[in-house]
PAMAR-129279 format. One line per field, with one value per residue (C-alpha): x negated, z negated, y negated; residue in three letters. Coordinates in steps of 0.1 Angstrom, whole numbers, plus 5000, padded with zeros to 4 digits. Each point is the difference from the previous one (the first is absolute). Last residue first. Example, Ala and Ser with C-alpha at 12.3 -4.5 7.8 and 13.67 -1.06 7.14 Angstrom:
2
px: [4863	5014] .
pz: [4929	4993] .
py: [5011	5034] .
residu: [SER	ALA] .
END
This chain:
374
px: [4712	5005	5031	5011	5033	5013	5037	5028	5032	5031	5020	4986	4973	5004	4969	4989	4966	4989	5009	4979	5020	4998	5028	4977	5007	4963	5001	5030	4981	4970	5024	5014	5034	5011	5038	5001	4969	5018	5033	4981	4990	4964	4979	4965	5001	4978	4976	5013	4975	5024	5026	4977	4983	5034	5000	5025	5030	4978	4999	5037	4998	4973	5023	5030	5029	5035	5016	4981	4971	4995	4971	5003	4967	4982	4966	4964	5006	5019	5032	5010	5038	5025	5032	5028	5017	5029	5011	5032	4981	4980	5031	5018	4970	4998	5037	5001	4970	5017	5027	4972	4996	5017	5031	5028	5005	4983	4976	4984	4991	4986	4979	4987	4991	4980	4982	4990	4999	5036	5006	5009	5029	5016	5001	5013	5029	5010	4998	5021	4994	5019	4990	5020	4992	5006	5020	5021	5031	4978	4989	5036	5010	4971	5009	5036	4987	4978	5031	5020	4973	4979	5005	4969	4987	4974	5028	5020	4969	4994	5036	4996	4967	5013	4997	4982	5009	4971	5010	4977	4992	4980	4993	5021	5022	4973	4994	4963	5009	4965	5010	5029	4984	4982	5033	5015	4971	5000	5038	5025	5029	5015	5005	4967	5015	5021	5038	5018	5023	4983	4967	5014	5007	4969	4978	5012	4999	4965	4987	5013	4987	4966	4999	5011	4973	4973	5012	5001	4965	4987	5016	4988	5028	5010	5038	5001	4975	5027	5023	4973	4993	5037	5003	4970	5016	5034	4984	4983	5033	5017	4972	5009	5036	4992	4979	5029	5025	4978	4996	5037	5011	4977	5015	5036	4995	4981	5028	4990	5019	4992	4990	4964	4999	4989	4985	5017	5032	4981	5015	4976	4995	4981	4986	4963	4993	4966	4989	4971	4972	4998	4993	5036	5012	4978	5015	5035	4990	4990	5031	5022	4988	5033	5021	4978	5025	4989	5002	5037	5011	4971	4965	4979	4963	4976	4980	4974	4988	4967	4992	4972	4982	4985	4964	4985	4965	4971	5016	5014	5003	5030	5019	4994	5013	5032	5005	4995	5027	5024	5000	5012	4993	4981	5017	4983	5022	5011	5022	5020	5002	5033	5010	5023	5024	5032	5002	4995	4962	4973	4965	4978	4977	4977	5001	5008	5030	5014	4995	5017	5030	5004	4996	5027	5024	5033	4998	4999	5013	4977	4965	4968	4976	4980	4965	4980	5010	5012] .
pz: [4917	4963	4981	4966	5000	4975	4994	4983	5005	5004	5022	4993	5021	5005	4986	5021	5009	4965	4970	4972	4973	4978	4974	4973	4976	5001	5038	5000	4975	5023	5030	4982	4989	4981	5006	5033	5013	4992	5016	5034	4997	4999	5026	5009	5033	5011	5027	5032	5029	5029	4981	4988	5034	5016	4979	4976	5014	5000	4962	5000	5022	4977	4970	5016	5016	4986	5007	5028	4993	4997	4981	4974	4993	4971	5011	4989	4962	5002	5011	5027	5002	5012	5018	5016	5034	5010	5027	4981	4969	5018	5018	4966	4985	5028	4999	4962	5002	5027	4975	4983	4963	4968	5017	4984	5032	4986	4982	5033	5006	4965	5005	5033	4984	4973	5027	5021	5037	5010	5038	4995	4978	5028	5022	4971	4994	5037	5000	4969	4992	4985	5001	5011	4995	5018	4991	5031	4978	4978	5030	5011	4964	4998	5034	4989	4967	5020	5018	4967	4981	4976	4964	4980	4990	5029	5024	4990	5006	5033	5011	4991	5018	5032	5005	5023	4988	5009	5007	4997	5026	5000	5035	5014	5016	5024	5012	5008	5024	4994	4964	5012	4993	4969	4984	5008	4985	4968	4995	5012	4980	5022	4986	5015	5035	4994	5004	5031	5000	5031	4981	4972	5024	5021	4969	4991	5036	5004	4969	5013	5035	4986	4981	5031	5021	4975	5000	5038	5002	4976	5018	5035	5024	5010	5002	4966	5013	5024	4971	4981	5030	5003	4963	5000	5028	4983	4967	5014	5013	4967	4982	5019	4992	4963	5001	5017	4975	4970	5014	5007	4968	4980	5016	4996	4963	4996	5016	5005	5030	5035	5011	5009	4970	5006	4971	4994	4987	4971	4980	4983	4999	5032	5001	5004	5007	4986	5020	4989	5019	5031	5036	5009	4991	5028	5025	4989	5008	5036	5006	4986	5023	4990	5013	5011	4995	4964	4994	5009	4969	4991	4986	4987	5007	4978	4972	4990	4964	4990	4964	4977	4969	4980	5000	4970	5001	4977	4973	4966	4987	4977	5017	5034	4987	4989	5035	5016	4977	5008	5036	5030	5032	5025	5034	5033	5027	5035	5023	5025	5036	5009	4970	5009	5011	4989	4992	4969	5000	4981	5016	4975	4981	4979	4962	5003	4978	5005	5037	5001	4980	5024	5030	4987	4991	5013	5033	5023	4986	4978	4998	4978	5007	4971	5005	4991	5031	4991] .
py: [5042	5002	4988	4987	4980	4975	4999	4980	5019	4978	5025	5034	5017	5037	5018	5030	4986	4995	4978	4985	4982	4970	5003	5015	4971	4991	5000	4976	4978	4997	4993	4969	4987	5031	5000	4980	5019	5033	4990	4996	5036	5013	5018	5010	5017	5029	5012	4986	5000	4999	4980	4973	4999	4991	4968	4985	5019	5031	4999	5003	5031	5014	4995	5016	4982	5009	4966	4984	4977	4962	4985	4971	4982	4985	4989	4992	5002	5033	5016	5025	5005	5025	4992	5021	5002	5021	4975	4997	4989	4973	4987	4997	4983	4974	4993	4996	4977	4979	4991	4979	5005	4989	4988	4979	4980	4968	5023	5009	4964	4997	5031	4987	4966	5019	5021	4969	5010	4992	5004	5037	4989	4981	5031	5020	4976	5001	5038	5005	5036	5028	5037	5030	5037	5032	5031	4993	4993	4978	4979	4995	4990	4975	4985	4993	4986	4976	4987	4997	4982	5022	4992	5010	4966	5000	5010	4968	4978	5017	4993	4964	4998	5015	5038	5023	5035	5023	5037	5029	5027	5032	5012	5028	4974	4990	5036	5005	5029	5015	5009	5022	5034	4987	4990	5034	5018	4979	5005	4974	4986	4974	4965	4989	5004	4969	4998	4987	5030	5014	4996	5023	5029	4995	5004	5034	5011	4987	5018	5034	4992	4993	5033	5019	4983	5009	5037	5001	4986	5026	5029	4991	5010	4965	4995	4984	4973	4988	4994	4982	4976	4992	4994	4976	4979	4999	4991	4969	4987	5009	4980	4969	5005	5003	4968	4982	5014	4989	4964	4995	5016	4978	4969	5012	5006	4967	4979	4964	4987	4987	5035	4988	4978	4965	4980	4966	5015	5016	5029	5024	5037	5006	5035	5008	5036	5011	5031	5022	5017	4977	5010	5010	4965	4985	5024	4988	4964	5008	5021	4972	4972	4984	5029	5030	5028	5007	4962	5001	4980	4978	5004	4971	5000	5019	4984	5026	5004	5016	5008	4989	5009	4971	4988	4983	4983	4992	5021	4988	5036	4996	4971	5016	5033	4981	4985	5034	5015	4971	5012	4979	5019	4978	4997	5008	4984	5011	4980	5020	4987	4984	4978	4971	5028	4983	4962	4979	5003	5019	5006	5018	4977	5022	5000	5036	5005	4964	5002	5035	4986	4971	5024	5024	4973	5014	4981	5030	5033	5020	5014	4996	5028	5014	5015	5031	5020	5035] .
residu: [VAL	ASN	PHE	LYS	PHE	PHE	MET	ILE	ASP	GLY	ASP	GLN	VAL	LEU	TYR	GLU	LYS	GLY	GLU	VAL	ARG	TYR	LYS	GLY	ALA	GLU	LYS	ILE	LYS	ALA	GLU	ALA	GLY	TYR	GLN	LEU	ILE	ASP	GLY	TYR	ALA	TYR	VAL	GLU	ALA	LYS	ILE	PHE	GLY	LYS	GLU	PHE	ASP	THR	HIS	ILE	VAL	GLY	ALA	ALA	ARG	PRO	ALA	SER	ASP	GLY	ALA	ARG	ILE	THR	TRP	ALA	ARG	CYS	GLU	ASP	ALA	GLY	ALA	THR	PHE	PHE	THR	ARG	LEU	GLY	LEU	LEU	ARG	TYR	ALA	ALA	HIS	ILE	LEU	ALA	SER	LEU	GLY	SER	GLU	ARG	LEU	GLY	LEU	GLU	GLY	LEU	PHE	ALA	LEU	LYS	GLU	GLU	PRO	ASP	SER	ILE	GLY	THR	LEU	GLU	ALA	GLU	PHE	LYS	GLY	CYS	ILE	CYS	VAL	ALA	GLU	SER	ALA	GLU	ALA	ALA	ALA	ARG	LYS	ARG	VAL	THR	GLU	ALA	HIS	PRO	PRO	TRP	SER	GLY	HIS	ALA	ALA	ALA	LYS	MET	GLY	GLU	GLU	ASP	LEU	ASN	CYS	VAL	TYR	LEU	GLN	PRO	LYS	LEU	THR	ILE	PHE	HIS	CYS	ASP	TYR	VAL	ALA	GLU	ARG	GLU	ASP	ASP	ASP	LEU	ASP	VAL	SER	ARG	ALA	PRO	LYS	GLY	GLN	GLN	LEU	VAL	GLY	GLU	ILE	LYS	GLU	LEU	ALA	SER	LEU	ALA	THR	GLY	ALA	ALA	LYS	LYS	GLU	GLU	LYS	ALA	GLN	VAL	LYS	LEU	ALA	ARG	GLU	ALA	ARG	GLU	LYS	LYS	LYS	ALA	LEU	THR	GLU	LEU	ASP	ALA	LEU	ALA	LEU	GLU	VAL	ASN	ILE	THR	GLU	MET	ASP	ASP	GLU	PRO	ASP	VAL	ARG	ASN	SER	VAL	HIS	ILE	ILE	ASP	PRO	ASP	GLU	PHE	CYS	ARG	VAL	VAL	GLN	ALA	ILE	VAL	GLY	VAL	GLU	ARG	ILE	HIS	SER	LEU	PHE	GLN	ASN	GLY	LEU	GLY	GLU	GLY	LYS	SER	ALA	GLY	LYS	VAL	LEU	GLY	ALA	ILE	ASP	VAL	PHE	GLU	VAL	SER	ALA	PRO	ILE	THR	ARG	ALA	PRO	ARG	PHE	ILE	GLU	THR	LEU	LYS	ALA	LEU	ARG	GLU	ASP	PRO	VAL	PRO	VAL	ILE	GLY	VAL	ASN	PRO	ASN	ILE	THR	CYS	PHE	PRO	TYR	ASN	ALA	ALA	GLU	ALA	ALA	ALA	GLY	SER	LEU	ALA	SER	PHE	ILE	THR	SER	LYS	GLY	VAL	ASN	PRO	LEU	GLY	VAL	ILE	GLY	CYS	ASN	LEU	ALA	MET] .
END
């Protein structure tokens, strides 16, 4: 799976505004459809209070956060799967991302054009999801035809693989025809592997982003989601997904403030303790199956990104391939240990400083030092 998150939605729902706030890069945003043609790509730092705390403790020369890639993809419209609004081009961009963040307009503003001339989150989500399902049905038909031909081949292994693929495709086809996502189908490992090369869009994890106005965001911050956002939240829950609330306009203004205290005061005006973008970044990070480990010392405190379930040698390889090739051992302690004891020497005295070998599965928040020999 690609390690990036694609921002999708109808035109003029605030995708490019949110992307600009995320990345600090100016993506074109205008009050007309299709102002974004080619996808914009931004590398976004992952906010992490743990890294900030490690920096306080070790006072390093530099601090480097983990990062995740976001891709701003042009707005889709009804008929995109048939090429409407340059739909084929935009759908190909979505196929290349690992996770989809669907932005849904949840605010009223007569000065900002809506492609349907009305704000209706349920209809907007249905439009996007149906177009993605239709695009997948087209892909499925081609794969199904190849698998049916392969069943006629005498080679036993090829026939078995084709049978597994057809079993998976039939399950997926049924839900796609209802406009539902392929990820709602229960596939076993063999079936999932058999259709991997289809790169079904609706098999990708998806989260919903409610783009609110400031009043709506203020209500959400106090636990009372506005009606439009509540509609999105219920749809997300029904799909075993999640929804996050953001005020794109507010976030864009927030990125222009450099003073930390002024930022906190600005957030406080809406009753927020942190930027709504943080919730989006963390949700995308989780859905991508990513985890963080740290290296910490006087020279540098750094957050490193790995996949959930990665071994110690694999984590070492994220730092440098030589570390993985010549891996000997990893010296490890948990983030909670440094909070409790305050210094590595005291962690060792308490017997919490561990030595782990090649089979160790790295835990989120581990602080690690690798020994290797090449």
